[in-house]
N, C-alpha and C positions, 0 to 999 in steps of 0.2 A: 417479095421477102418475109422471110420468114419474123413473128415478134424476138425471139430472142434477138436476130441482129442489129431490131430495132432497138431494143432494150440495152444492148453494147455500144451502141452507136450515141444513146440520148446520156449513157455512164460515163462515156467520154468525155462529152461537149457540156457534161455539165459546170465542169468549172472554169471553164474557157473565158476568158476576157471579151469581153460587147463594148461599144459604142453607138449602135446605132439599132434603134427598133420602130418596125413599120405596126402602125396601126391598123385595124382593121375599115375603117374609115379616115379621110382624107381632113386634117385639122390643121387648124392652125395658134403656134405654141409663139408667147411672146416671147424675150430674151429674157433673160434673167445675169444676172451675174456670174451664174453658176458658168454661165454660155461664151461667156468671156465676151461678148458682145451684145448689141443696142439692137439690131436689124430682124426683123422677123423670120424663123422658118415654118414654113407650109408643108404641111404634112408629115413632117416629119418628129421626132423627138430625139435630143441629142441629150446625151448624158456622161459622165465622168466619171475615169476609171476603168475599175476592172468589172464594173455590173455594166456596162454597156454590151450591145450585141452587135457584132460586125455583120456588114449590107450581105456580105456574101455565103454566111453564115447563119444567118438566123432560122430560127427553128420554127414549120408552122402548128399553129394549133394542134391540128390534127393529120399524123404524116401520114396514117395508115390510107389516105383516101387518095393521096400521092400516088399508092403504091410500097411505101417506106423507102430507107433510104438503100443506098447500096454501093458496092466499090468501083471505082474503073468511070469513066470519061461515058455521059449520058448524049444521046443526039440532040434530046429537047431540054437540056440542060440540066436535067435530074428535077425538075420541079423546085429550085431553087430560084426566090426572085428574082425578076431581071429591073425591077425598077429602080433608079439607082437618084439616088438624096440632092436636089437643087441645090442644097446652102450646107456644108459643115463647118463648125468648129475646129481652127487646127491647131490649140494646145490639147483640149479636151482630146480629139483623135490622135494625136501624136505619144499622148500618154498611154491612150488605149491599145496604140500599136507596137510601141514598148510592152507593156506587159504580156503581150502574145509573145514576142518576138524570147521573152525572159520564158516565160512557161514551155517553148517549144525546145530551147536549148536546155532546158534541166534535164528532161529525161535523155535528151540526146548525150548530154555529156555526163548523166549521173551509172555509173554501170553497176548491176544487182549486184550485190555481195557479193563480186568479186572483182580480181580486177584486171580481167581479160579484154580485148576492145572488142569479143563480139557479144559484150553485153549491151554494145550500143544500140546495138539492133534492133527492131522490131521481133517480139517473140513468133512469128509465124517465120522467121527468117536463119533463126538462132538452129542449128546442128550440134550434136556432140562431137561429132570429129573435125569443128573448126579449133578447139582446143591443143590438137596438135599436131594440124594442117593445116597452115595458114593459106595455102592453094583454094582453099573453100571458102574464103571469107570473099569479099566484092575488093575488088583493084586498091580501091583510093582505103583501105583499111589493111592490106598487105603490109607496109612499111611501119605502119606502127606496130603492130600487132609481131612486126620481126625484130625492131628493136626493145617493145616489151621481153620478147623470151629470150634477147640476148645477155638483158638486163639484169633478167632474175637467175641465168644461168650464169652467169659473174658474181649474183649477189651468193648464189649454191655453195661456188666454191671456194668464197671466202669464211662462210659461217664453218662449215664442216665438208668434209670433203665426202666425194661423189661416192653416195652406196654401189658396192661391185655388186655384178648379178647375181642371184640368188645360185647357190649349191642345187644340184639334182638330189632325188631320196636316194638316190641308192653312193652321190660322193658322200652325201652327208652321212652315212651311217656304216660307212670303212668306220674301220677298229683307231685308225690315227686319228680323222677328225671329231670320232665319237669322245675318244680321250680327251682331247684338247676342252671341246664342248664340255662335260665334265668335270676337266680341273678347272674351268670359270666359273662354273658355280655353283664348289666349292668356297670360294672365296670369302664369303658372308656367313653361310652356314654349314658345320660338320657333316657328312657325312659318315654315316657306318658304314664300313665295309657289306653291311645286305641291305645296304641302300635301295639299287637298284631291284633287287628280289621284292623286298616289301614297297616299291614304290608303285610297283603293278598287279598287287593284289592290295594295299591298307587305302585309307585315308591317312593322307602325310598331313603334319601338325610341323609349325616352328614356335619350338620350345628351347629355352638353356642355350643358346646360341648353338641351336644341334637341328634336323630334319629328322624326325622321327616320326613314325607310325603307330597312328593314333587306333584306328578298329578298323577291321575288315569289311571290304566292301560286300558280304556276303555276311548273311544269318548266320552265328555260330556262337550266340551267349551262351546257350543250352547244351552244345557239344563242348564248347570250353570249359564248362561247370563239369560237364562226366569224365574230359580230360584228364583233371587236376583231381579228381574223386576214384575212379578208376585207371586211369593210364599215365602219360603225361601233356604236361603246356610246356612248348619250349617258346622262350622269349628272348631277346638279346642287351643287355643291362651293360653296351660296350659305353654307350654316353656316360656312365658314371667316372667318376674323379677318382687316380690312384696316387697319393703323396706317398709316398718313400724316405723313411728316415735312417741315417745309419749314425753310428756312433759309440759309445761305451755303455754298457747294461745299466751300468748305476744314473749315469748324468741322463740317458733316456729317460727313465724312469721318474728321474726327479724335475724334470722339464714339463714332464707329461700329467703329473698328481697336478699341476696344477689350474687342469681343467675338466676336473671331473671328481667326481668324491662316493665315496663307499657307499654312502649314506642313500645312494641311489641304484645300485646294484654292484657286480664285478666291474673296475675298475681294466688301465693298462695294465698292473700289475698284477691278474687274475693267475695263481699256480696253473690250470691247466693250461691256459693262450697262451702263456711265457715259455712254456717249454715249445710252445710250436705245432699241439699236437690236437689245437683246437682253436675255432675261430670265434671273437668277441666283437659283442656291440655295447655302445655305450652313447650317453648322451655328453655331450660336449656342451662347455658352457665358457664364458669368457674368464684368461684367468681367473685364479680368487676371490669370483664373485657369486658362486654356487649359495643360496639356489634362483637368484633372478641372472636374467640376460645369457638364455642358453642360446647357441646357435644351429643345434640339431642333432639328431643319431648320426656314428656314424657307425661301421665295420673294421675292425683291424686284424690282423696276424702277422705274426712275429715266426721270424727264419728261423727254426730249430739249431740249437747252440752247435757250433762247431768243438772237437776238441780241443781244449787248452788254450781257448780264444775266449775274451770277452766282450768280443766287436759284435754288434747284432745290428738287424736287416729288419725292420717293421713298415706294412704297407697301410695305410689309412684310405679306405676306401669312401666315399662323399658322394655325396648330390649335387650335381651341375649347378642348381640354385644355391647351396652351402657352400661352392668353390672360394668364393671372391670374401667371405667372410670367417672361413678358416685357413686360409695360408697364412695370412698375414699375421693370425694370431700362433701360429705355430712357430713363426718364424720371428718374432717375439719371444715367446717362451725358449725356444732355443738357442735364441741372442745370433742367427742368421740372416744376417745383414749384409753380408758380401756375396753380392751377385755372380756367378761363374757364367762370361762368358762363352756363349757356345765356338765353337771353332765353326771358321769362315773357309767355305765349300768355295773352292775356284771354279769358274765357269768354264766350260768346254766348247772351247771357240771351234768353226770347222776346222781353221788349219791345225789342231790339234789333236783331231780325229783320227789321221793317218800321216805316213810319212810324207814328205812334200816330193812333188816329184817335175822332171824335165816336161816343160813343153812338147807336143804333140807336133811334128811338122803337119804345114798346112794341107798339106796333100790328104794326108791321113784325114785328117777334120775334114775337108771336104767330100771326102768319098764315105765318112761316115756319116755325115749328113746327107748324102744322096742315098745312102741306103735306109737311112731314118724316114726318109721324106714319103707318106703316101703310105706307111705301116701303121697302125693302132697300138697305140704308146700312153701309158698313164701318165697326166700332166703334171709336169713339173713346174716348182716351187723355186724361189731363192734358199729360201734358208735346207733345200733338200738333201742336205752334203751334212746338217749338225746333225746333235743326238737324237735320237727319237724322242717323243715326248715320253715320259713315265707316270705310272696309275700313285695319285694321291694317297701316301699309307700313310694315315692318324691324323692330324691337327691341321688341314691345309688352312684355315683363318691364320693361323700364328708365324709373325714373324723370322725370317732362319736368325735374323738378330737377335730376338728375343729371349731373354736367360728361363731359362729352365731348372736351372740349378743355385743353390745357395749354400753356403757355408760360412763357421763359426770360427773365426780367430782364434776364442776363450775356451773352450770345451769339445774341438772337433768334430759336432754334429753337423751332417750333410745332407740335404733336402732336396730331394729331387723332385720334380714335378712328372708323371709316366703319365699324364692324362693323352689317352686314345695310345697308350704304346701297348696293351694289353686287351686284348676281347675277351669278354665276360659272356657267356650265354648261361641262364638258369632254366634248368627240367625242373617243372612241379609236377608229381603227382606216386603215385605210389609205386610204379612202374618204372621211375627213373632209372633205377640201375639197372634195368634187363636192356633199357636201347643201349645207354654207354656201354656196355657189354657186348652185343650185337653191332656198333657202330666201332669201336675200338680195337685195337688187339695192342697187345703188348709189343714191344721194340724186339727185333729178332738181330738176333748176332752178324757179326761182319765175320766175312771171311776170310782167311788166312792170309791171302795175297794183300787185302786192304790193309792188316793190320800192318803186314811186316812197310807196305808202303807210307812215306811219309802223306797227310791229306791236308788240305785246307779247313774241312768239312768237321763239324765236334764230332763228329757218333763215331768215326774210326779212333781216334784221336781216347775217344772217351771208352772205346771197348779194348786199347788198352792197357786201363786201370783194375787188377782182378777184383781191388777192393769194391767199386761201384759196379762195378758187374755183379758180384753179388748182392749188392744192396739193389739193382735195378730185376735179380731176380724173387728177390722179398715180395718187394713191392708188387711183381705181376702175380706171386701167387695170394698178396691178399686180394688182390682184384679178381682175382679167379672165384676167392671166395663169396665175393659182392655177388656176384651171377645166383649161389643157391639162397640169398636172402629173398623171405616173402615178399617182404614190406620197404619202400626206403624209409619210414618211420620208426622201424625197429632198431635204427643206429644211433647213439649218443650225437646230441646237438653238435654240430659244428665240429665233424669228426673231417682230416682233413688226409690227402692221400697225393702222394707224387707220382709220378707215370711217366713213362717215354712211350710214345708209340709211334704204329708207322702208320704213312699216308693212308686215312681214311677212303678216300679215292679210289686205292688200289682194289677195296674189298665193295665195291658199290651195287646193290642189285641191280638189277635191270627195270626193274618192277616196285614200285611201292610196298612195301609189308610191313604189316604191325607188329613190333615186335613182345616175344611175351616170354615170361620167368620157361627157364628151359629145365623140364624136370630130372632128365639124364644128367644133367650137370649137376643140378640139386642133389641127389641122392650121390653123386660119386663123391662131395663136398664132405669133411667128417662132421659131424654135428657138434664136437667139441671144441672145436678151430670159429665153426660159424656163431657159435655162445658166447666164445671167447672176444669175437670181435665185437658181437652187438654189446656185450656187456661193457667191455673196456673200450674197444673202437681199435684205431690203429696204432699198431708200436710208433714210437718216438721218430727211432732209424728211418721208416719210412713212410715219413712226412716232410724227407727232404724232396726236391728237386731242381733240376737246371734252366727250370724258368726262374729262376731269382738272379743267376747272372747275365747281366746285361750283353756281355759280348758274344755268351750261348744263343741270346733273342737276337740278335743283328745275324748272325751266321744262318739261324734258319730262316729269318724271313728271305736273308740276299739272295738263297742257295733255293729258293723253294722250287721246284718243279712246275714248267708254265701246263696251262691246259694242252696246247698246242703240240708239247713234248711227249704230254702223258699220252693223248691219243694217237702219234705218231708210234709207240711202244704198244700200245695193243694192238696195233692195227698188225703188229711183226709177231703175235704170237699167233701158235699155232692152230690152238683151240678156239675159236672168237669166244670172250664170253669169261674164260679163266684168269687168275689174278697169277701177275706179272713174276714170276720168278726168276731170279732174285732180286730183292725189294733194292730199288736202288737207292745209295748211299743218302741223298737227299732226303729219303721219304721217312727220316725218324722226327720226331716232333716231341718235345718235352712241356707237359700240362699237369694241372695242378688239379682235384676233386675236390673242392669245399662241400660239404654235408650243411642242406638249408633245414634249420628246424622248422615244423609244422605250425600246427597252434599250441602255443604253450599254455596259456592263461584260462583261466576254467575247470569246469570239473566234464566236458563233454568232448565226444569230436575232437579228441587230445589227437596231435599229431596232424592233421589234418594237414594236405596242405603241403607236408614237405619235399623236400626234392637233393637237387645237388647243383652245384654252380662248375661251370667248368671253364679255365684259365687257363690261353693261348697267348701264344705272339703273334703283335702283329702283322699282316698282311695271310696269316690263312683261317680268315674268317668263313669264306664261302668254302673252302676245303674244307672243313668240319657241317657247316649251315645245309648244303646239301643232302649230305651222307644222313643226316639226324633227321632231315624232314621227311628219307626214304624210310624208314623207321617206324611210320604211321604217325606222326606226334600233329599235334594241334598247335598253330600258334597263333600267339597272343600279342598285344599291343599297351599300351599305355593303358587303354581301358582297363582290359582284364588284369593286367598289374594292378591297378585299385580295388576292382573287386574281391581281386586274390586278398588283398590287405581286408577287405572288408567282411566278408566268409572266415578269416580268422578270429577276428574281431581287435585287430592290431589299430594305433594310429600308422597312418599314409602322410607320409614329408612328401610335397609341404604340406597339405590340403591342414591337417591335422596337429599342426603347432603352431597356434595366437601368437606362443610368445618368444619366437624366431624369427630375427629378423625377415630370415627366405621366406616365415608363416605367413607375417605383415604383409610382404610387398605379392605373396599368390592372393589373398584377401583382397587387396587395392585392384587387383587386375582383374579378377573373377568379378567385383561390385561394377566393375566398370565396364565388361561384357554384359551383363546380367541388364545395366542400366539401358545400356545401348539397346540391345535386343527387345527391352520393355517399350522405350521409347520409337523403336520402327514401327510398331504396331498403333493403328488406329486409335483415337482419343475413348471411343465407343466399345469398342474391342478392346478395351484392358483392365485387369484387374486391378478392382479401388481398392489396395490397402488399407485404406482409413476408415474406411464401413467393417473390415474385417480384424480391425484392432490391431495391424502387425505394419509396428513403428518398422523395422529394418527385413526387409524383404528378401535384402539382395547383402545384406554385409551381418557380422554380429559382433557388435558395441560390447568385447566384453571389460573392458577398460571401463565404463558405465555400468557395468553390470558389477562387476566385486567391487566399486566404491559406495553404489549405493547398498550394497547388503554389508556391506562393513560398516557404513553407516547405521543402515535398521541393529544389528547385532550389539552394537555398542549402547544403543539406547533401551534394545530388546533383553538387556541383561539386569538390569534396575523390577521388572517387574514380567510375571511370565501373561504370553498371550492365550486366550481361551479360546479365542473364534479365528479362523482365516479373514472371515471379513472384514472385522476390527484389526485383522494386520495388514490387511492393504487400504483400509483406511489411514490408519496410523505409518503407513510407509509415505503417503502423500504428507502426510502436516508436517513428518519429518523431512521431508524432502524440501518443501518451500522455506522452514525455520532454517532449514542449514546453508539452503542457500543465500539468505537472506543477511544471516549471525557469523557463515562461516568465515576463521580468516585464512585464506589462501595461504595451502603448502606447498613444496614440493612432489610431483604427482608422483606417487609408488606405483612401479610397473606391475602388472598382473605377469602371475607366474601360473604355470600348471604342477599341479603336486606330484611330485615324481620319488618322494623318500618312503620306499620299500614300507618303513614300521609305521608311519602311519596312513597308508595306504591299507593296509591288515586289520587297522583296528577299525577305520570307515568301512571297510566292505564285512565288518562283523557288523558291526551295527545297520545295516544295512538288509541285513537277514538274509544269505544270496540265495538264489533256486535257479534251478533248469531251466530251459527254454518253456515262455508260458507259464512260469511262476507252477510248475507241477509238484515237484517234488522240492524240498530243503535240503540242502549243503549241510554238512555238518563244521562250524569254524570255533575252535577250542580255542582257553583262554585269552577271551573279548572282554572285556571290564561293563558292567553294565552303563546305558546311557543315562548321565542325568544331568544337568545344568552345571557342575563345578568341572564333569567331563569335557562337556561342550567349549566351555570359557578356556580352560587351557590348551585345547586342540586350536581354539581359533585366536590364541595367541600369536601362537607358530604361525598358521595359516591361515592367516582371517582377508587376507590378499587376492586366495589360491584360486585354480580351478582343478576339477578333477573328472578324470574321462572317466565317463559309462558309457554302457552298452544299456538301450532299453526294447525290452521284447513285448510288441503290443500282444494284448490280450483278446484283442478280437480280431478281426478283418480289415482289413489295407493297410496298406503299405507308409508310410513317412517319408515325408520329401526334404527337400536339402531346407535348412535353415527354416524349420519347424518349431516353435515352440515347446519349451520343458517348461510347465508350469506344476500346482502342490493344487491339492483338492483340496476341498470345503468341508467339514463333517457331512453338510447332506449329498455332498458325492459318494461319502464313504458308505452312508447312507442308502445309495443304491446299486454301490456294487454289493452291500451283503445280500440283497435281493435277487442276485444272480441273474444281475442286470449290467454284462460287459458294453451295454451301448456309448456311458457316456454322456456326460452334460453338455450342453448347447452355451457356446458365448455369442451375449443381446450384441446387434449388430453396433455398431459406434453410429456418432454423427460424423459428417464432414463438414468442419466448417473452414474448410477454403475451395470449396468450391462457387461459394458467392465473389469472393477475391479476386482469384482468378476468371470468371464471368467479367469482373470489373476491370480485372487488366486490359482481357481483350480487347471489351467495348472504348477502353483509353485509348490503347495502340492503335483499330481503327479511325475513334476521332482523331488524333495526331496525326496518321497518316495521310487523310483528307486535308487536312488544315494545312499540312506543310506541300502539299499539290496546288492548294488554293494560294497560300504565298508564294511558291514559284509563277503561278503564272501572275500575278499581279506585279513581282518583282519588277519583269523587265517593262513593265510599262510606268513604274514608281523609280525616283532618282537614286543614288545609291548612299544621300544621307542621312543619318541615324533620325527620326521620328521619334515624338513625343510619345505616340502609340506603340510603342517598340517592346514587348513583354520585358520583364526584368529577368535577371540570369537567374539558373535554376540554385536552389540555396543547398545547403550538404544533408538537410535532412528530406529533402526531396529525393537528391538524388541516391539516398541509403533506401526509403522506402521502396525506390523506383527496382534498385538493383532486385533486394527482395524479394520484391513482386516477380522480377524480368525469371528467378532459379523458383520458380512453383512448378510445379509438373501435378499433373491431375493425376489423383492417386497415392501419393506419395506425401511422407510428412517431410517437410522439409528440415535443414540443420537451424539450432543446435534442437535435440529430440528432446519429450520432455522424459518423466520417469520411465522407465525400461520397463523395472520391476512393477509396480502397479498401476499401469494402465488399462490390464484389461479384469477383470472381473476375477479372476485366478492369479496370483503373484506367480511371478516369472522368475523360473529358478536358472535357465540357460536354454541351450540350443542347437539343434543338431544339424553336424556337419557331413554325416553319411547316413543316407536312408533308402531303405531297398527291401522287395519281399526276400528274405534271406532262404536258399535253396539246403541250405546246409540247415538249417532249424526248423524250416516247413511255416515260418509266419513271419510277419514281417519286424524288423528288426530298423535301430537306432542307434550310432554309434553320436556320441558329441561329445561337451561339457558342461557342466553345471557348477552354479558356486558355490561354494565348499562351506561359507556360511550359511545360507540360504539351504542347502541339501538339512544340515545338522537343525535347522532351526524348524526345518518340516518334519524329520524324523522324529523330533523330542514332541510334538504337540500330537505325532498320530499313535493310533492304538497299536498293540502289540502285532494284533492279528492283519492288520493292514500295513505294517511298517514296510517301508521302501517300495511305497503306489506313488505313484506319479500319473500325470495327464498330459499328451502330445498334443498337441493339434494344429495342424498343415496354416503356410502363409495365406492359401487359399481359399480355406475353408473356418467356419463356425466350430464345427464337431470337435470334441474330445474326446480321445480314446483312451482309456488305462493302459498302460504301460509296467510294468515290472523292472525296477533297477538294478543290474550289477557291478558292481565295483570286483573286478578281474585282475589278479594279481599272480 
């Protein structure tokens, strides 16, 4: 017998009870009270309870000498002791046997982790097939197994219905089943019309109630940049929310004037935008609260005026994260509190689908049944007589009874929520107009037969009006002139062109071809017309479009030619691959082309990133998307949209709007995600931000920064600071004194400076330069920077932040939440020696490491004591003893709660002074940072305190004015950077 079997038997018999042990030599043991008698027992030792050994299970001292233990019956008794005891104690013997019976019943009755009967069998008898075939069990256990199986089936039928057998993949991929599955998945998150196309090629994310494509699954960062710089990049912006306002022009302007200010730029009443020729943009505030409490940026588009009518129509496009703040504000200023319930659409039952027919005779039914038996047919469902499922167009998460229209009984203004009612595509790049010119063609006129007959389609009725057809020809001529323009950036920003085009699927190429400007068409276009278009833009009548009419949009959506019908029509063409002629009457679509300006700020890379926005009625998304892709465009997602804003040097919503509610929500979500990612790493692999002197690596405490700099500026106006180190020391003392003796006041919210006049003044004081600070840009009419000018400026904008662009003078790229600091006098001396490497931050001491260690030791000690207490609790009574610990006080609970929130490498809340924590005074933080392919160096975009910036500029010499330091959260190295405020 192997040693393994001996070891296994010893392990099994280790905890078995025993009552009798045989000594190696015969002895006489006197009786004792434990044995329960006074008679002597010769040659045997009797013990009580589980510690005794059964005579038949007595283990020898050396089992290997007998050959070991084996299973089954042995002829010679298996080496067991055959000597029987002459005397036993009845009480001790009965107790030992009872313990053996309990020990034997315990493994038999206990199921090993499951409720099946076969769990009571020995492990060598168990089979996997016993779980579903009870006949493989022993006969004595089959009845119990059958009862348990029936009981589980009955319990399962009560809790949930029995799962139907899964369909095969072929059945799941049928069009009807796919449609039902897709409609089910759109109940929580809205799908764009290009969702399926993106889901096959992009990493999808769920944001703002939508399922959007973030970035492609293949590497495309540099190809996307080259497309934006030299060709075309395509994005789907249909998730942007469109809110329509209708009413009298003067009443609309009076209501909307409460949401904006002329000091921040053009408003809704700008003359160029009010005519409908240009699209405008504005930052919206809460009614009458400018410059505080902004809501965010919006773009707006007026419908051109109709002759002899003052009724106007306005579209406002906003980010989906901003809609929940903007829509109630619009309803308040327009006094549109009366909701208009949508019309109830009656549900079509199977009985209403067709006329009722008389029941067929039984003979015919039986004959039909005989004919159908044995034939292969599709699976029939109970509801196969009902109407087929329709594809969800628009917002699938919205209830049919949710109101989308609100009207005012006092001023007649009507607000319509057109979210997901209009498809919006954005084409970015200098050749965007070439892609549009090859993809779309102006709609052809209808035949005379179609004009003479009444039609339910909108285009034949449109062709009957001669004035509308003349306008359509003018729009087609302007669209033809666009083909001869060299670059999209040459047009006036925000230009609008209305057009009606043929179905682009009719001219779909057989393979992808890169759209390029046609030299022949450029020569055909008159130079005067092209120059007129580039200088003045599109004429006002040509900005009109039928896309503004709700009835036309619905008609176009409902009468769209399906792909199946279109393929059938193509198959009937004599020459394969040629265009369908004549064009089907359903194949005319009204569209709007809106020019998007490129880079407008600064003095370099002007008009970079310009393009066109294509507005379509819903349902036509994929009909235009695939033809655009076949023209060789590059596709971008949310990530490339952020990079587009970064290369333009423009703030991106909601990332760069910390004073808006949507920006605050985004910052909280971003902080939570970064903190979770930080905690997932092992503590030894994390960056210790305390030793790096970084107080807030995952968020930017803008409010605290503005409050501290406002306090410093108040005390700093009395006497001039000479050295930056002195400024740091004074900031520390001022913070401590203010916290000790300051009377609490209602906190004022931090705001971003958007006043155009103040921004121009601040930009002139920073001595703006081009990228890498090579050339100075001329800024005239700027008063000199002195203490009185700073004091008057801070009186109006003391608690404000300013948007800046920082250009790194050395190698490296700035990271997210990098610190922007002011250089000292010694740092500027290093810069004079042509050393742009930058200074070093001395390492900080981590004072929290010892507290965290003590906290861990205390937790371990408490866990051990609790385990010991649980063990001792079973032997002690439930009555409270005098040695019980006292209840924890509030101070102990407070200290334990504070220590429990400590994380290795992170500062706990509340934070100390953010301005004077490091050796260089902190002015702000970076919200976007990367290596800029446009400038050829590292660039950072972020915010700095206005008070801190002016204090730094005032103490810097003229040759180094506007020079700051940037330090990443994970580095101790400062880099010199030049600041630019672009207006």
